[in-house]
C-alpha positions in Angstrom: 1.4 22.7 16.3 0.5 19.2 17.3 2.5 16.6 15.5 1.0 13.5 14.0 2.0 10.4 11.9 0.3 8.2 9.4 -1.0 5.3 11.4 0.4 1.8 11.1 -2.3 0.5 13.3 -2.7 -0.2 17.0 0.9 -0.9 17.7 2.1 2.2 16.0 -0.6 4.2 17.8 0.7 3.0 21.2 4.2 4.1 20.4 3.0 7.5 19.2 1.5 8.2 22.6 5.1 8.6 23.8 5.4 12.0 22.0 2.7 13.4 24.4 3.8 11.5 27.5 6.3 14.0 28.8 9.0 11.3 29.2 12.5 12.4 30.4 14.5 10.7 27.7 14.2 13.4 25.0 16.8 13.1 22.3 18.6 16.0 20.7 16.8 16.7 17.4 16.7 19.2 14.6 14.5 22.2 15.1 12.1 22.8 12.2 10.3 25.9 11.2 6.6 26.3 11.2 6.5 26.2 7.4 8.5 23.0 7.4 6.1 21.4 9.9 3.0 22.5 7.9 4.5 21.1 4.7 5.3 17.8 6.4 1.7 17.7 7.8 0.4 18.3 4.3 2.4 15.4 2.8 1.1 13.0 5.5 -2.5 14.2 5.0 -2.1 13.5 1.2 -0.6 10.1 1.9 -3.4 9.2 4.3 -6.0 10.1 1.6 -4.1 8.3 -1.1 -3.6 5.2 1.0 -7.3 5.0 1.9 -8.4 5.4 -1.7 -5.9 2.9 -3.1 -7.1 0.3 -0.6 -10.7 0.7 -1.7 -10.6 1.8 -5.4 -8.7 -1.3 -6.6 -9.7 -4.4 -4.8 -7.3 -7.1 -5.9 -9.6 -10.1 -4.9 -12.4 -8.6 -6.9 -10.2 -7.9 -9.9 -8.9 -11.5 -9.8 -12.4 -12.9 -9.4 -13.4 -11.0 -12.6 -10.4 -12.4 -14.5 -11.1 -15.9 -13.2 -14.6 -15.7 -14.4 -13.5 -14.5 -17.8 -11.0 -17.3 -18.1 -13.9 -19.8 -18.0 -15.3 -18.4 -21.3 -18.9 -18.5 -20.2 -18.8 -22.0 -18.7 -18.7 -20.8 -15.0 -21.9 -19.9 -13.0 -22.9 -16.3 -13.4 -20.9 -13.9 -11.3 -22.7 -11.4 -9.1 -23.0 -7.8 -10.4 -19.8 -5.9 -9.7 -19.7 -2.1 -9.7 -16.5 -0.1 -9.5 -16.0 1.4 -6.0 -17.2 4.9 -5.8 -14.8 7.8 -5.3 -16.0 11.1 -3.8 -15.5 14.4 -5.6 -13.5 15.7 -2.6 -11.2 12.7 -2.6 -10.7 13.0 -6.3 -10.0 16.8 -6.0 -7.5 16.2 -3.2 -5.6 13.6 -5.1 -5.5 15.5 -8.4 -4.2 18.6 -6.6 -1.2 17.4 -4.4 -0.2 20.9 -3.5 3.1 22.7 -3.0 4.3 20.3 -0.3 5.6 18.4 -3.4 7.8 19.7 -6.1 6.4 20.4 -9.5 7.7 17.2 -11.1 6.3 15.1 -8.3 2.9 16.8 -8.5 2.8 16.0 -12.2 3.8 12.4 -11.7 1.1 11.9 -9.0 -1.5 13.5 -11.2 -0.6 11.3 -14.2 -0.5 8.2 -12.0 -3.9 8.7 -10.5 -5.3 9.7 -13.8 -3.9 6.6 -15.4 -5.2 4.5 -12.5 -8.8 5.7 -12.8 -8.6 5.3 -16.6 -7.4 1.7 -16.4 -10.0 0.9 -13.8 -12.8 2.3 -16.0 -11.5 0.4 -19.0 -11.3 -2.8 -17.0 -14.9 -2.8 -15.9 -16.1 -1.5 -19.3 -14.2 -4.4 -20.9 -15.9 -6.9 -18.5 -19.3 -5.5 -19.2 -18.7 -6.0 -22.9 -17.5 -9.6 -22.2 -20.7 -10.4 -20.4 -22.7 -8.9 -23.3 -20.8 -11.1 -25.8 -21.2 -14.2 -23.7 -25.0 -13.5 -23.4 -25.1 -13.1 -27.2 -23.1 -16.3 -27.6 -20.3 -14.4 -29.4 -17.6 -16.6 -27.7 -14.8 -15.9 -30.1 -15.2 -12.1 -29.6 -15.5 -12.6 -25.9 -12.3 -14.6 -25.7 -10.4 -11.7 -27.2 -11.5 -9.6 -24.3 -9.7 -11.8 -21.7 -6.3 -10.5 -22.6 -7.5 -7.0 -22.5 -8.7 -7.7 -19.0 -5.2 -8.9 -18.1 -3.7 -5.8 -19.6 -6.0 -3.3 -17.7 -5.5 -5.2 -14.4 -1.7 -5.0 -14.8 -2.0 -1.3 -15.6 -4.0 -0.7 -12.4 -1.5 -2.6 -10.3 1.4 -0.8 -11.9 -0.1 2.7 -11.4 -0.8 1.7 -7.8 2.8 0.7 -7.2 4.1 3.8 -8.9 2.1 5.9 -6.4 3.5 3.9 -3.5 7.1 4.5 -4.9 6.5 8.2 -5.5 5.1 8.9 -2.1 7.4 6.7 0.0 10.5 9.0 0.2 8.4 12.1 0.7 6.5 10.4 3.6 9.7 9.3 5.2 11.1 12.8 5.1 7.8 14.2 6.5 7.9 11.8 9.4 11.4 12.9 10.3 9.9 16.4 10.8 6.8 15.5 12.7 8.6 13.0 14.9 11.3 15.4 15.9 11.8 15.1 19.6 10.0 11.8 19.9 12.3 9.4 21.9 11.0 6.5 19.8 11.6 8.2 16.5 13.9 5.5 15.1 11.4 2.7 16.0 8.5 4.5 14.4 10.4 5.3 11.2 11.5 1.7 10.9 7.9 0.5 11.4 6.6 2.8 8.6 9.4 1.7 6.2 8.6 -2.0 6.8 4.9 -1.4 6.5 5.3 0.3 3.1 7.5 -2.6 1.8 5.0 -5.2 3.0 2.2 -3.2 1.3 4.3 -3.2 -2.0 5.0 -6.9 -1.8 1.3 -7.7 -1.3 0.4 -5.5 -4.2 3.0 -7.0 -6.6 2.0 -10.5 -5.7 -1.7 -9.8 -6.4 -1.0 -9.9 -10.2 -2.6 -13.3 -10.8 -1.4 -13.7 -14.4 1.7 -11.6 -14.4 3.5 -11.8 -11.0 6.6 -9.6 -11.0 9.0 -11.9 -9.2 12.1 -9.8 -9.6 10.5 -6.7 -8.0 9.0 -8.8 -5.2 12.4 -10.3 -4.4 13.9 -6.8 -4.4 11.3 -5.6 -1.9 11.8 -8.7 0.2 15.5 -8.0 0.3 14.8 -4.4 1.4 12.4 -5.6 4.1 14.9 -8.2 5.4 17.5 -5.5 5.7 15.2 -3.1 7.4 14.1 -5.8 9.9 17.7 -6.6 10.8 18.5 -2.9 11.3 15.4 -2.5 13.5 16.3 -5.4 15.7 19.6 -3.6 16.5 18.0 -0.4 17.6 18.8 0.4 21.2 16.1 0.0 23.8 14.8 3.4 25.1 14.9 3.3 28.9 11.6 4.0 30.6 9.4 2.8 27.7 9.0 -0.9 28.5 5.4 -1.2 27.2 6.2 0.6 23.9 9.3 -1.5 23.5 7.2 -4.7 23.9 4.8 -3.4 21.2 7.7 -2.7 18.9 9.0 -6.3 19.4 5.5 -7.7 18.7 5.5 -5.7 15.4 8.9 -7.1 14.4 7.6 -10.7 15.1 4.8 -10.1 12.7 7.2 -8.9 10.1 9.2 -12.1 10.5 6.0 -14.1 10.0 5.2 -12.1 6.9 8.6 -12.8 5.4 8.4 -16.5 6.2 5.1 -16.7 4.3 6.5 -14.7 1.4 9.4 -17.2 1.2 7.0 -20.1 1.1 5.0 -18.5 -1.6 7.9 -17.5 -3.8 9.2 -21.1 -3.7 6.0 -22.1 -5.6 6.6 -19.3 -8.2 2.9 -19.4 -9.0 -0.1 -17.3 -7.9 -2.9 -19.0 -5.8 -5.9 -17.3 -4.2 -5.1 -19.2 -0.9 -1.5 -17.8 -0.8 -2.7 -14.3 -1.6 -5.2 -14.5 1.2 -2.5 -15.8 3.6 -0.2 -13.0 2.6 -2.9 -10.3 2.8 -3.8 -11.6 6.3 -0.2 -11.5 7.5 0.1 -7.9 6.2 -3.2 -6.8 7.8 -2.1 -8.1 11.2 0.7 -5.5 11.2 -1.7 -2.6 10.6 -4.8 -3.5 12.6 
């Protein structure tokens, strides 16, 4: 069975080509059964689907734009109509049925987290529609009460999203150990995925305009710093100069991301400009 890995973008894709290159520096690795490989593939397919949906179903800039408009209590120019991003029936079915590649408890946790996410998202936009109706009817006192509800639902969306990241992360890591068995750059690829997941979590946690979770951000930053230092010490794999250069480029982008997080955390306050800068730094590691 052909082995594959959740993509971390162009750099990761370049490194993955090594598994098909027939290089001579094969490392001794564990032999996995067909069932184990199929289970690992299923975990990664589920993660791919979840990641794509989470990126599109909760758009932080859009959520913060709605909250920013509501904070103006009707004094800001009208905001363009916003419709919640659509989710296909197949995507929804796939996410709500994780499959036996996860244990029963994890399946239940994933179902509850996605169900909670979709519920919070629906309530967020319903609340905003009611706010617009109250403003139009000049019921400003009633509309003002809906602002805090908007904050509440946006925090719930972010929290469910982070829960899903945290649930899937260890399973994805174990699945990669299986599908990358025999790849001479296994350690580099594993390190890249760990760091990408942490950068993703940091960006998600920072996006909470009104309730930034500084403690959890700092914890993730500490983990990312540690992973970066470990990755820098990985031995160079002889015969893979181009792939090694790509890996070093990735590490440089992680360092840039960390520097920007440090600058932002010193301010201890959310700004749209800083969020855009952080998102851009993260995106450069996965494009």
